[in-house]
N, C-alpha and C positions, 0 to 999 in steps of 0.2 A: 161894268168893271175896266177899267183901262188896259190899253194894248201896251205891253212894255217892250221896248226895243232896245237890244244892245248893238250898237254899231262899231265896226272895226275902223281903225283910221283909213281915211278917204272913201270909205264905203258910201256908194250912191243910193237913193232911195226915193220912190216915187210917192208921192203924198198927195192925194187929192187935185191933180193937174200940174204939181209943181215937183221938180226934182232938185232933192236938197243933196249936198255933199257934205261928209263928216271932216272934221278937221285932222290934225296929225295925230291925236291920240283917240283911244276908245272912248265911247260916250253912251250913256243910258238916257232914254227919255219915254215918257208915256204918252200915248195918245188918248184923250177923253172922250172924243165923239166917233161917231162912225162915219169913216172916210175911206175911199179906195187907197190902199197902201201895198206897194211891191217893192221888195227888196231887189238890188241889183242883180242877184243870182237867180232871180225869178221872172225877170224880163226877158223875152225873147224878141230879137230883131227879126225884120223881113228876110234879111239875108240868112238867119239861122233857120227859118221856117222852111227847110228844104224836103221834107216829106209831107203826105197827108194829114198825118196826126199832128204833126208840128204845126201844120197850118191851121188845124182845129184850135189848138192852144192858143196860137195869136189871135183868132177871131175872138174868142173868150177874152183874152188878155184886153184886146180894144174894147170891148163891151164895157168892161171894168174900168178902164183907164179913161175912155171917151162915152160918155153916157149920152150926148147929144146926137151921137150918130148911131144909137142902138138899133134902130131899125136896119141900118145898112148891114152891120155885123151880124145881126140875127139870121138875115137872109143868107149871108157868105157861110155862116155857120151850118144851116139847115142844107145848102147844097153840098158843102165838104163833108158832113155826116152821111148823106146819101151816097155819096160816091165811096166812102170808106166802107160802109156796110156792104154795097154792092161787090166790092172788090174782096172783101175780107168779111164773109158773113159771122165768123167767130168773134168779131169785135161789138156784136149788136146789144149784148148787156152791158158791157161798159158804157157803151155810147148811150144806152137808155138811162143809166145812173147819172151819168154827166148832164145829159139833156134835162133831167128833172130839176137838177140845181140851177141850170141856165134859165129854165123856164120860172123857177121860183126867185131869180135875180141874185142867188148866191154865187156870185162869179168867182170868188175866191177859192171855194170849196170846189167849183167845176174844174178852176185851174190845177188843183192838188190832185184831183182824180185823173185828170187829162195827162199828167205826169206817167201814170201807171200806163194808160194807153200808148204814150210813145213808147215806153219800154216794150211793151206786148208787140207794137210794130216792130220794132228792131229785132226781137226775138223770131217773129215771123219772116222777117227779110233774110236774117241769118240762116234759118232753117231751109228756107226756099234755095238758097245759094249752095246750100252743100249737097255734094254728090250723093247720089242714092247708094 
């Protein structure tokens, strides 16, 4: 089943190693084969990866976008995951689920789950910084 994408004017899209930019009007197109695709809103830059869980997201994103460096990004991922679990053991179930997706090569699904982990991290930091 093809993936249908509706793009806003000037929206950027990563498709299998290429960055595409939509023109002045909305457009719709379909992707007929299995290729890494990320919308601009789902792409995290190194500068934006300013928390441990955001760095986990970035490592998965790079696995997805740069399969030629998979071993390097896997190593980075497992290092980050160990550090996060050591600092916040309550993340272990979420990370276990994300890790299942990573091990199965389902990086897009792992990214989606990692957005929940980032939100949880934000809640933990907010709660920790509130006076008792």
